[in-house]
C-alpha positions as CSV (number, residue, x, y, z in Angstrom):
1,M,0.1,-0.3,0.0
2,P,2.7,2.5,0.9
3,R,4.2,1.8,-2.5
4,A,1.4,1.9,-4.5
5,A,0.8,5.4,-3.1
6,I,3.7,7.2,-3.4
7,S,3.9,5.8,-6.7
8,C,0.7,6.8,-7.6
9,A,1.8,10.5,-6.4
10,F,4.5,11.1,-8.4
11,L,2.7,9.6,-11.2
12,L,0.8,13.2,-10.7
13,V,4.0,14.6,-12.1
14,L,3.7,12.7,-15.5
15,L,0.4,13.5,-16.4
16,P,-0.6,16.0,-19.8
17,D,-0.1,19.3,-18.4
18,S,0.9,23.0,-20.1
19,R,4.5,24.1,-19.3
20,A,4.0,27.8,-20.6
21,L,3.2,28.8,-16.9
22,A,5.0,26.8,-14.9
23,Y,7.6,27.2,-12.3
24,W,9.1,26.0,-9.3
25,Q,10.3,27.6,-5.7
26,I,12.2,27.0,-2.8
27,T,11.5,28.7,0.6
28,P,13.5,28.3,3.3
29,Q,12.5,29.1,7.2
30,A,14.0,28.8,10.4
31,D,12.7,29.5,14.2
32,A,15.0,29.7,17.0
33,G,14.6,30.8,20.7
34,I,14.8,29.2,24.2
35,T,11.9,27.2,25.8
36,Y,11.0,27.1,29.7
37,Q,8.5,24.8,31.3
38,T,7.3,24.2,34.6
39,N,7.1,20.7,34.6
40,P,7.9,18.9,31.0
41,R,7.9,15.1,32.5
42,Y,4.0,15.8,33.6
43,L,4.5,14.4,37.0
44,T,1.4,13.9,38.9
45,D,1.6,15.7,42.7
46,A,2.1,12.0,44.0
47,E,4.9,11.1,41.4
48,E,6.8,14.7,42.2
49,A,6.8,14.0,45.9
50,V,8.5,10.8,45.6
51,N,10.6,12.2,42.8
52,P,11.4,16.1,43.3
53,D,13.4,16.3,41.3
54,G,11.9,15.2,38.6
55,G,9.1,18.1,38.7
56,E,11.6,20.9,39.0
57,D,11.2,23.2,36.1
58,T,13.7,23.4,33.3
59,L,15.6,25.8,30.7
60,G,16.3,24.6,27.0
61,T,16.6,25.7,23.4
62,F,15.4,25.1,20.3
63,V,16.0,25.5,16.5
64,D,13.3,24.5,14.1
65,V,14.4,24.5,10.3
66,R,12.4,23.6,7.0
67,T,12.1,24.2,3.6
68,E,9.1,24.5,1.3
69,G,9.6,23.0,-2.3
70,V,6.6,23.9,-4.7
71,W,6.5,22.9,-8.5
72,K,3.4,24.4,-9.9
73,T,1.4,24.7,-13.3
74,P,-1.8,25.9,-14.3
75,S,-3.4,22.4,-13.4
76,T,-0.6,20.3,-10.9
77,T,0.9,21.3,-8.0
78,V,3.6,19.3,-6.1
79,S,5.1,20.1,-2.9
80,L,8.1,18.7,-0.6
81,V,8.3,19.8,2.8
82,P,11.2,18.7,5.2
83,R,11.3,19.8,8.5
84,L,13.7,19.6,11.7
85,R,13.5,20.7,15.4
86,R,15.9,20.1,18.0
87,T,15.3,20.6,21.6
88,D,18.3,20.9,24.3
89,Y,18.1,21.5,27.7
90,L,20.7,21.7,30.9
91,K,22.8,18.6,31.6
92,A,21.0,18.3,34.6
93,N,18.0,17.4,32.2
94,D,19.4,15.8,29.2
95,D,16.9,13.2,29.4
96,L,14.6,15.6,27.6
97,N,16.3,16.2,24.4
98,N,14.5,15.5,21.8
99,D,15.3,15.5,17.6
100,D,11.7,15.6,15.9
101,S,11.4,15.2,11.9
102,Y,8.7,15.5,9.5
103,L,8.5,15.2,6.2
104,T,5.2,16.4,3.4
105,F,4.9,15.6,0.4
106,L,1.4,16.9,-1.6
107,A,0.1,16.9,-5.5
108,T,-2.8,17.4,-7.1
109,Y,-3.8,17.6,-10.7
110,T,-7.1,19.1,-12.0
111,G,-8.7,18.5,-14.9
112,S,-11.6,19.5,-17.0
113,R,-13.4,16.8,-15.3
114,G,-12.3,16.2,-12.0
115,S,-9.4,16.1,-10.1
116,V,-6.4,13.5,-8.4
117,G,-4.2,14.2,-5.6
118,M,-1.3,12.2,-2.8
119,N,-1.0,13.4,0.5
120,V,2.5,11.6,2.3
121,L,3.0,12.8,6.1
122,Y,6.0,11.4,7.4
123,A,6.7,12.3,11.4
124,D,9.6,11.0,14.1
125,T,8.7,12.5,17.2
126,S,8.8,11.9,21.1
127,I,6.0,11.1,23.0
128,V,5.9,14.4,24.8
129,T,5.4,16.2,21.1
130,S,3.4,13.9,19.8
131,D,0.7,13.2,22.3
132,F,-0.9,16.8,23.4
133,Q,-2.5,18.5,20.5
134,T,-1.6,21.9,19.8
135,A,-4.3,24.5,19.9
136,T,-3.3,26.3,16.8
137,T,-2.9,24.8,13.8
138,D,-0.9,24.8,10.7
139,D,-4.2,25.3,8.8
140,P,-6.7,26.8,11.3
141,G,-9.7,25.9,8.6
142,A,-9.3,22.5,8.6
143,P,-11.1,20.0,11.2
144,P,-9.6,19.1,14.2
145,P,-7.0,16.6,14.0
146,V,-7.6,13.1,15.0
147,N,-5.2,11.4,17.4
148,G,-4.6,9.4,20.4
149,T,-3.1,10.5,23.7
150,T,-1.5,9.2,26.6
151,G,-0.9,12.7,28.7
152,R,2.5,11.4,29.9
153,Y,6.1,12.5,29.3
154,S,7.8,9.3,27.7
155,N,11.4,8.8,26.0
156,A,9.6,6.5,23.6
157,M,9.6,7.7,20.0
158,Q,6.8,7.5,17.7
159,K,6.9,6.7,14.2
160,T,4.3,8.2,11.7
161,W,3.6,7.1,7.8
162,T,0.6,8.7,6.3
163,Y,-1.4,8.1,2.7
164,Q,-4.2,9.9,1.8
165,P,-5.1,9.3,-2.0
166,S,-7.8,11.1,-3.4
167,V,-9.9,11.1,-6.3
168,T,-12.9,13.6,-7.0
169,F,-15.2,13.2,-10.7
170,Q,-17.5,16.2,-11.6
171,L,-20.6,14.3,-12.7
172,A,-22.2,17.7,-13.8
173,T,-22.0,21.4,-13.0
174,R,-23.4,20.9,-9.4
175,N,-22.4,17.7,-8.8
176,S,-19.5,15.8,-7.8
177,F,-18.4,12.3,-6.5
178,S,-15.0,11.7,-4.9
179,I,-13.3,9.0,-3.1
180,T,-10.7,9.3,-0.5
181,G,-8.4,7.4,1.4
182,D,-6.4,7.3,4.4
183,L,-4.0,4.9,6.2
184,A,-2.0,5.8,9.0
185,D,0.9,3.1,10.2
186,V,2.5,3.9,13.7
187,T,5.3,2.4,15.6
188,Y,7.2,2.9,19.0
189,N,10.6,2.7,19.9
190,E,10.8,2.3,23.2
191,D,14.6,1.4,23.8
192,G,15.0,5.0,25.6
193,L,12.7,4.1,28.3
194,Q,14.6,4.8,31.5
195,F,11.7,4.3,33.9
196,D,9.4,1.5,33.4
197,E,6.1,2.5,32.5
198,A,2.9,0.3,33.3
199,V,1.1,1.2,30.0
200,R,3.5,0.4,27.2
201,Y,3.1,1.8,23.7
202,V,1.1,-0.7,20.9
203,D,2.0,-0.2,17.5
204,Y,-0.9,0.0,15.0
205,S,-2.8,0.9,11.5
206,N,-5.4,2.8,11.2
207,S,-7.3,3.1,7.7
208,S,-10.1,4.3,6.1
209,V,-12.2,4.7,2.5
210,E,-14.9,7.5,2.1
211,L,-17.2,7.4,-0.8
212,A,-18.3,11.1,-0.8
213,L,-21.3,12.8,-3.3
214,R,-21.3,16.3,-3.2
215,H,-24.4,18.7,-4.6
216,Y,-24.2,22.2,-5.2
217,L,-27.2,24.1,-4.4
218,N,-26.5,27.2,-4.9
219,P,-23.1,29.7,-5.4
220,K,-23.4,29.7,-1.6
221,S,-23.7,26.4,-0.4
222,F,-23.2,22.6,-0.8
223,F,-24.6,19.6,0.6
224,V,-22.5,16.2,1.1
225,I,-23.5,12.7,1.5
226,A,-20.8,10.4,2.3
227,L,-20.3,6.8,3.3
228,N,-17.3,5.4,5.1
229,G,-15.9,2.5,6.3
230,G,-12.5,2.0,8.7
231,N,-9.9,-0.9,10.3
232,F,-8.4,-0.1,13.2
233,V,-5.7,-2.9,13.9
234,T,-2.6,-3.3,16.4
235,E,-0.2,-5.1,15.1
236,N,2.3,-5.1,18.4
237,P,4.5,-8.6,18.6
238,D,5.8,-7.9,22.4
239,T,2.7,-8.9,23.1
240,S,-0.1,-11.2,22.8
241,I,-3.3,-8.9,23.0
242,Q,-4.3,-8.4,19.6
243,N,-7.7,-5.8,19.0
244,S,-9.2,-5.4,14.7
245,T,-12.0,-2.9,15.0
246,D,-14.1,-2.4,12.0
247,S,-16.5,0.2,11.4
248,F,-18.5,1.9,9.1
249,S,-20.4,5.4,9.1
250,I,-22.8,7.9,7.4
251,T,-22.8,11.3,7.5
252,A,-24.5,14.0,5.8
253,A,-22.8,17.3,5.4
254,Y,-24.2,20.4,4.8
255,D,-21.8,24.2,4.4
256,Y,-22.6,27.6,3.9
257,T,-20.9,31.0,2.9
258,F,-22.5,33.6,4.9
259,S,-20.4,36.4,3.1
260,Q,-16.7,36.7,1.4
261,T,-15.7,36.5,5.1
262,L,-17.7,34.1,6.7
263,T,-18.5,30.4,6.6
264,G,-19.9,27.8,8.1
265,S,-20.5,23.8,7.8
266,V,-22.3,21.2,9.9
267,T,-21.9,17.4,9.4
268,A,-23.9,14.6,11.5
269,G,-23.6,10.8,11.3
270,I,-23.5,7.5,13.0
271,S,-20.5,5.3,13.3
272,R,-21.0,1.4,13.8
273,S,-18.1,-0.6,15.2
274,A,-17.3,-4.0,15.4
275,I,-14.4,-4.7,18.0
276,D,-12.2,-8.0,18.5
277,V,-9.9,-8.6,21.4
278,S,-7.8,-11.6,21.7
279,G,-5.0,-12.9,23.5
280,I,-5.9,-10.9,27.1
281,G,-3.7,-12.8,29.9
282,F,-4.7,-11.1,32.5
283,G,-8.3,-10.1,34.5
284,L,-11.3,-11.9,34.4
285,D,-13.1,-13.6,31.2
286,P,-16.3,-11.5,30.9
287,L,-18.2,-14.7,30.0
288,T,-17.4,-17.0,32.7
289,G,-15.7,-15.2,35.4
290,S,-12.3,-17.6,34.8
291,P,-9.3,-15.7,35.3
292,C,-7.3,-15.1,32.2
293,T,-3.6,-16.0,32.1
294,A,-0.5,-16.3,29.4
295,D,-1.5,-19.9,28.6
296,R,-5.3,-19.7,28.6
297,T,-5.6,-15.8,27.4
298,C,-9.5,-15.0,26.7
299,S,-11.3,-12.3,24.1
300,I,-14.3,-10.2,24.0
301,S,-16.2,-9.2,20.9
302,N,-18.3,-5.9,21.4
303,E,-20.4,-3.5,18.7
304,A,-20.6,0.0,19.4
305,R,-23.3,2.6,17.8
306,N,-22.0,6.3,18.3
307,F,-23.1,9.8,16.9
308,V,-20.4,11.4,15.0
309,G,-20.3,15.1,14.0
310,Y,-18.6,18.3,13.1
311,A,-19.7,22.2,13.4
312,Q,-17.8,24.8,11.9
313,L,-17.6,28.5,11.9
314,R,-14.5,30.4,10.0
315,K,-14.0,34.3,9.6
316,R,-11.1,35.6,7.2
317,S,-10.5,39.1,6.6
318,E,-7.3,41.1,6.2
319,D,-6.8,41.6,10.0
320,T,-8.7,38.8,12.0
321,T,-8.6,35.3,11.7
322,F,-11.5,33.5,13.5
323,D,-12.1,29.7,14.4
324,V,-14.7,27.7,16.2
325,S,-15.2,23.8,15.9
326,L,-17.2,21.1,18.0
327,S,-16.4,17.9,16.6
328,R,-16.8,13.9,17.6
329,A,-15.1,11.4,15.6
330,I,-13.2,8.1,16.4
331,A,-10.0,8.0,17.7
332,P,-6.6,5.8,17.5
333,G,-5.0,5.6,20.2
334,S,-1.4,4.4,21.7
335,N,-2.5,2.3,24.0
336,G,-4.0,-0.3,21.3
337,T,-7.7,0.9,21.2
338,Q,-10.1,3.4,20.0
339,S,-12.1,6.1,21.4
340,V,-14.6,8.2,21.3
341,Q,-13.1,11.9,21.2
342,D,-14.5,14.8,21.7
343,S,-13.3,18.3,20.8
344,L,-14.0,22.1,21.5
345,R,-11.2,24.2,19.6
346,L,-11.3,27.9,19.2
347,D,-8.5,29.7,17.3
348,I,-8.2,33.9,17.0
349,N,-5.6,35.8,15.3
350,Q,-6.0,39.4,15.0
351,T,-3.3,41.9,13.3
352,L,-3.0,44.9,15.6
353,T,-0.8,47.4,13.7
354,R,1.0,46.5,10.6
355,K,3.8,45.0,12.3
356,L,2.4,44.0,16.0
357,S,-0.1,40.9,16.2
358,V,-1.6,38.6,18.5
359,G,-3.3,35.2,19.0
360,I,-5.1,32.6,21.2
361,G,-6.1,29.2,20.6
362,G,-7.5,26.7,22.7
363,V,-9.0,22.6,22.8
364,Y,-10.4,21.0,24.9
365,S,-10.8,17.0,23.9
366,K,-12.2,14.0,26.4
367,D,-11.6,10.5,24.9
368,S,-14.4,8.0,26.7
369,A,-14.3,4.3,25.9
370,L,-15.6,3.3,22.0
371,S,-18.0,1.0,23.8
372,K,-20.0,1.3,27.0
373,N,-20.3,-2.3,27.8
374,A,-16.5,-2.7,27.1
375,T,-15.2,-4.4,29.9
376,Q,-11.7,-2.7,31.1
377,F,-8.6,-4.9,31.1
378,G,-6.4,-3.1,33.6
379,D,-5.5,0.6,33.0
380,L,-6.4,1.1,29.4
381,R,-6.8,5.1,30.2
382,Q,-9.7,5.3,27.6
383,D,-11.3,8.4,29.6
384,S,-9.4,11.2,29.9
385,D,-9.9,15.1,29.7
386,Y,-7.2,17.0,27.7
387,L,-6.9,21.0,27.8
388,T,-4.5,23.0,26.0
389,I,-4.4,27.2,25.7
390,D,-1.7,28.5,23.4
391,S,-1.3,32.0,23.3
392,R,1.3,34.3,21.3
393,I,2.1,37.9,20.3
394,S,4.5,38.3,17.6
395,W,6.4,41.6,15.9
396,T,7.4,41.7,12.6
397,L,10.8,43.6,12.0
398,T,11.5,43.2,8.3
399,D,9.1,41.1,5.8
400,T,11.4,38.1,6.7
401,L,12.3,38.6,10.2
402,Q,9.7,38.5,13.3
403,F,10.4,38.0,17.1
404,Y,7.8,36.5,19.3
405,G,6.8,35.3,22.7
406,S,4.0,32.3,23.4
407,Y,2.6,30.7,26.3
408,S,0.9,27.3,26.6
409,Y,-0.9,25.5,29.3
410,I,-1.6,22.1,28.9
411,S,-3.4,19.9,31.1
412,S,-5.0,16.5,31.2
413,T,-7.1,13.8,33.6
414,T,-7.1,10.1,33.6
415,D,-9.9,8.1,34.9
416,A,-7.3,5.1,36.5
417,I,-8.2,2.1,38.4
418,N,-6.7,3.8,41.6
419,G,-8.5,7.2,41.1
420,N,-8.3,10.2,38.4
421,V,-4.4,10.9,37.5
422,D,-4.0,14.8,37.1
423,Q,-1.3,16.3,35.1
424,N,-0.4,19.9,33.8
425,N,2.7,21.6,32.2
426,N,3.3,25.7,31.7
427,R,5.7,26.0,28.6
428,L,6.9,29.6,27.7
429,N,9.1,30.2,24.4
430,F,10.7,33.4,23.3
431,G,11.9,33.2,19.8
432,V,13.2,34.7,16.3
433,L,11.7,33.4,13.3
434,Y,13.1,33.9,9.8
435,R,11.0,33.0,6.4
436,G,12.7,33.8,3.2
437,V,11.2,35.3,0.0
438,G,11.6,32.0,-1.9
439,F,13.9,31.7,-4.7
440,R,11.5,31.1,-7.8
441,R,12.0,30.7,-11.6
């Protein structure tokens, strides 16, 4: 599947096209500064009492570099964006040091009767980087990301490959049909763990295919009905527990343009999931009540039906951007299970003067068990609340140079067997951002 997806993407470049207006552009970007955190390991009060030094505040430096390469013609766009981020702390906290790497490949071709596209995303990050959502995204107009979280600091690394092919056919002036795929393959490297954590990370793949029919009611609004089928499979050779979940959903969406700067959309639907968990070697069998052991493993099967939906209001003007969204989706998790993820997101950015701009964003996410009747084997950490608040102020010195300061508050509460686990962290960054004008020909 990965090789076929990448091959399909590169074929876009070979499709017939006009080269008369073709150009390519390379834009460098560098971000560097200092970071201060009050609880970077996300220790609870109880853990900090046992390990006082582990909960100390820390000071470090970071460097973030990326290059955006774009090749564009009237009908084809191909972009490649490699990115590296390095964070270093003082020697007493060098276990917090991390190197995160990202690679994004996007390709689209638009013809007279439709379009074809491929997105390939790669990320190799530390758990503390990947497990907490940021309140401000690179694309504020996009739906909030759906990803599993644990709310724990760890030296483990998470490697993610995501493939998103899409094809759209223009059936008529007002009607179009699209097929969209999404495959995420997530693996964990726990070789660097320094502590014996009770909950390990589980490799998994999460895939889905969506068929959607879009009908434009008028120039200001359109209606979409979609069918989606998905599969979630754990792939961890270090444990006998295997989870395979098949899901199917049907949704309807409506999008309306109120003005040139204000748009809104709403989606609602029903998702059905069939859950099969096997190889359970602890706890009690939910059917017989007998103990589950390594020699006599147990299995459970469940079905769950959940409402899924999404609502968003977006405002875009020369000086102001505003986004508020509410969503419910089925999310994969690093503990080897899926959960129902309810999210509320708010993002506001305001340009005060030609040089000064401010922004604030917040995201609240609640993860709960996919099936209300599912028996909990051990501390699977399915019921959790997460809150992230990001604020930023920036001063533009030149067209390519910007100074900024940012503050983030991150909090999580998890319902564990022994009671709630509360964690929080305050993060303060000061940096300088350079973005080149781009070399183009």
